[in-house]
N, C-alpha and C positions, 0 to 999 in steps of 0.2 A: 164620613168615613165608615158608615155602617156596613157597607158591603165590600168596599175596595180600599186597600192600603195604598196611598200614593207615595211612590218611591222615586228618588232622584239618584242617579249614578254619575258622579263628577270625577273625571280623570282625563288627563290629556293624552293618555295612551289608548288608542282604539281597541287593542287586543285585551287590555285589562278591563275596559268597560264591557266588552263582549263576554269575558270570563265571569265577571260579577253578575251580569244579567243572566247568564246560564245557570249560575248557582241559585239566584233568586227564584228562577222558574222551577228549579228542582224541588223547592220547598213546598210547592203546591198551594201557597197562599193566594187568596183572591187579591190581586194587586194590579196597579198600572205603573209602568216604568218609563221614565224619561231620562235620556242620556245627555250629558253636557261635557264638552271638551275643555271648557275654561270657566273661570269665575264670571267673566263677562257674559257668557251665554246664559249661565244660571240666573244672574240678576236681570238680564234683559227679558227673559221669559216671564218673570214676575209671578210664577205659580207658587202656591203654597204646597208643601209636601209634609207627609207624616214622618218619613224616614229618609235620611240623606247619607249615602256612602260617599265619602269625600277623601280624595287623595291629598295628603298634606303637602307633597312636593309639587303639586300641579301649578304651572305658571311660575310666578316669582321672577319674571324678567326685569322687574323694576317699574314697569308700567302696569302690568297685569297683576291682580291680587293672586297670591299663592293660596293654597288650601286653607292654611291657618288664618290668613287675612279674610278669606271669604267666611269662615266660621265666625270670626269676631264680628263681621258685618251682619251676618244673619242674627246673631245674638243681640245686636243693637237695634234691630228693626222692630217697630211697633206693629205687631201682627196679632191676629186673634189667637194663634197658637204657634209655639216654637216647635220646629221639627226635632226629632231624635237624630243626633249626629253620630255616625260611626266612621272613624278615621281609618283609611287604608294607607299604609306606609311601608316603605322599605327599610325604615330605621326605627329601632326601639327607643332611640334617644328622645323621640318626640312625645313619649307617653305622658310626661308631666305637663307639657304644653296642652295636651288634650284635655286634661282636667280643668285647665284655666277657662275653657269655653264650655264647660259642662258636657263634654262628649260622653256618650253612653258607653262606648268601648272603642278599642282600636284593634285592627287586624294587620298583621305583618305579612308583607308579600314575600314569597308566593303564598297566597291565602289557602289555608288548609280547609278542605271541604267540611270535615266534622266540626271544626271550630266555628266555621261560618254558620253552619246549621244551628249550633247552640246559641250563638250570639243573635242570629236573625230571629229565632223563635222567641227569645226573651224581649227583643226590641219590638216585635210586632205585638206581643202580649201587652207591653207597656203602652204602646200607641192606642190599642183598643181600650185599655183600662182608662187612659186619660180622656178618650172620647166619651166613654160612658159617664165619667165624672162631670164632663162639661154639660151633659144633658140633664144632670140633676139640678133642680132649681128650688129656690125658696119663694113661695107665693105670699105676698103681703098686700095689705090695703094701704094705698098711698094716693093722696090727693083725690079721694073719692072713687078710685078705681083699683082693680086688681093689677098687680105688677109681679112678673116672674123674673127672679134674679138668679143667674147661674151660681151655684155654690162656690165654684172656684174663682168667681169674681170678688168674693168676700174675703178680706184679710181677717177681720175680727168684728165683734159687736161689743158695744159698750152700753150699759144700762144707765140712763140719766133720768132721774125722777120716775115718771111713768112712761117714758119713751125709750126706744131703742135707736142707737146711732150705728148705722152700718158703715164700716170703713171699706170702701170699694176701690177697685182699680181705677174707676172713673171719678173718684172723689167720695164725699160723704152723703148719706141719705138718712134722714130722721123720720121716724113714724111711731105711732102709739103701739106699744106691745110690752109683753112681759118676758124677761130673759129666762125665767124658769121654764116657761112653755117651750121656748126655742131650744133650751138645753136638752129637753126630753125629745123634741122632734128631730134634732140634728145629731143625736148621740151616735158616735162612731167616727165621724169626720170632725166634729167640733168638741171642744172640751172647755169647761168652765174653770179657769185657773185662779179666779178671784171672784168675789161677790159681784163685781161690776163688769167682768170681762168673759166673753165666750169667744174662743179663738178657733180658727180654721187650722187644723193640724197639717193640712196640705201646704200651708204657707209658713210653717215654722222654720226659721233659719238656724236657730241655736237657743240654748238656755243654760241657766245656772241655778243655784239654789233660790235666788231672789227674783229673777226676771226671765221673760221669754222674748227673744228677738224675732220679729216678724219680717217677711220678705219685703215689706214696704219701708223697712228701716225703723219702725216704731218698737220701743222697748216697753213691755207691759209687766206690771207688778205680778209676781207669782206668790200666792199665799203659801206660807210654810205648811199649812194644813192640807194644801192641795198638791204639794210637790210630788209625793209618792204616787198618787193617783194619776197625775199628769204624765209622769214618766212612763207608767205602765200603759196608759192610753196611747201615748205617742209611739211606743215600741210596738204595740198591737197594730196600730194604724199602718206604720211603715212596713211591718212584716206582711200585712194583708195586701198592701200595694205591690209588693215585690213578687207575689205569687203569679 
C-alpha cells in the first residue's frame, strides 16, 4: 500500500456508490476504488482492501448478507490485514452495532461532505500508519540463519533462562537472546511489564493493577513497580498512533 490506498465502496444503491466515489476522488488521495452492489459481489471478488465503505442496510433479503453480516464475515476471515470499515447508514440506531465489529466510524446518509473529508483523512492516516508498522521487523538468528519477523506478528516475549520465547500469531518461537537487549531495541512499541515479559503495546486489549490482557487472550503478570511506567508508555503509544 506504499503508493495506493485500496478502497471498496459497498452499497446496493448505484447513486449512493457514485456519490461516495465522487467524495473520495475530491480528497486527492492516491487510491484505487472498487464498487460492489452486494455482499456476494464483495466476497466473490476476493480482493483485500485497506478501507471499506459499507452500507449497513445493504441486502438483508434473508439469503444475501446485509452490511452488518458482511462486516462480521470480514472480521472472521484469516487474512494478512483487516480493512478499516466505515459504515454508511440512514439510521443512527446502528451506531452501537458498528462498535461490535470494530468499525472505524459511521456516516449518516445523506453524507455531509465536510464530515466525510474529516473521517476519510483520519482513516487513510491510520491505514498508512498500520502499513508502516507492518514493515517494521525484528531480525533474529534462528536455526543457523537470519530471520525477519514483523513486529505486529509478535504478541509478547518471555525470558526463559538464556532464551527468548516469542508468542506469535503463528505460534511460538524460541531462540537464544537477552530480553534486556530487546527492551532497548524495541522501546516505544514494546514495554517490559515484568522481569520476564516484554509486551507489544499494539496488542494490548486491557489491563488492571496486576495484569495485562493481550489480544491472543493471554493474561500476563504486571509488576507493581512497573504499573505507572506501563500506563504512561501505553498512553504515549496510543496517542502517537492516533496522530
